[in-house]
C-alpha positions as CSV (number, residue, x, y, z in Angstrom):
1,X,-7.6,-37.0,144.7
2,X,-10.3,-38.9,143.0
3,X,-10.8,-42.7,143.1
4,X,-9.2,-43.0,139.7
5,X,-6.3,-40.9,140.8
6,X,-5.8,-43.1,143.9
7,X,-6.1,-46.2,141.7
8,X,-3.4,-44.9,139.3
9,X,-1.1,-44.0,142.2
10,X,-1.5,-47.5,143.6
11,X,-0.8,-49.1,140.3
12,X,2.2,-46.9,139.8
13,X,3.6,-47.8,143.3
14,X,3.0,-51.5,142.7
15,X,4.7,-51.4,139.3
16,X,7.7,-49.5,140.7
17,X,7.9,-52.0,143.6
18,X,8.0,-54.9,141.2
19,X,10.5,-53.1,139.0
20,X,12.8,-52.6,142.0
21,X,12.4,-56.3,143.1
22,X,13.2,-57.4,139.5
23,X,16.3,-55.2,139.4
24,X,17.6,-56.5,142.8
25,X,17.1,-60.1,141.7
26,X,18.6,-59.4,138.3
27,X,21.7,-57.8,139.8
28,X,22.1,-60.6,142.3
29,X,21.9,-63.2,139.5
30,X,24.3,-61.1,137.4
31,X,26.9,-61.1,140.2
32,X,26.5,-64.8,140.9
33,X,26.8,-65.6,137.2
34,X,29.9,-63.5,136.7
35,X,31.7,-64.3,139.9
36,X,30.7,-67.7,141.3
37,X,29.1,-69.8,138.6
38,X,31.0,-71.5,135.8
39,X,30.2,-73.1,132.5
40,X,26.8,-73.2,131.0
41,X,25.0,-72.3,134.2
42,X,26.9,-69.0,134.4
43,X,25.7,-68.0,130.9
44,X,22.1,-69.0,131.8
45,X,22.2,-66.9,134.9
46,X,23.7,-63.9,133.1
47,X,21.1,-64.2,130.3
48,X,18.3,-64.4,132.9
49,X,19.7,-61.5,134.8
50,X,19.7,-59.3,131.7
51,X,16.1,-60.3,130.9
52,X,15.1,-59.4,134.4
53,X,16.9,-56.0,134.2
54,X,15.3,-55.2,130.9
55,X,11.9,-56.1,132.3
56,X,12.6,-53.9,135.4
57,X,13.4,-51.0,133.1
58,X,10.2,-51.6,131.0
59,X,8.0,-51.6,134.2
60,X,9.6,-48.4,135.4
61,X,9.1,-46.8,132.1
62,X,5.5,-47.9,131.9
63,X,4.8,-46.6,135.4
64,X,6.3,-43.2,134.7
65,X,4.8,-42.9,131.3
66,X,1.3,-43.5,132.7
67,X,1.9,-40.8,135.2
68,X,3.3,-38.3,132.7
69,X,0.8,-38.9,129.9
70,X,-2.4,-39.8,131.7
71,X,-5.7,-38.3,130.5
72,X,-7.4,-36.5,133.4
73,X,-10.1,-35.0,131.2
74,X,-8.6,-31.6,131.6
């Protein structure tokens, strides 16, 4: 693998790691907001959880898209 290939792989792994972390935090907030919290705080937590889950999905898609459609010069 060339240096650019290793760099791309490292970036992909880092993006997928962050996406996983965002997903776990988002799911935890969603559960807390739906089960434990009440009132306005619950709605804020649920909204934040949804934003984190969408961001996680976007990061995963970007990482996979870069891998699928990268230009190797071939």
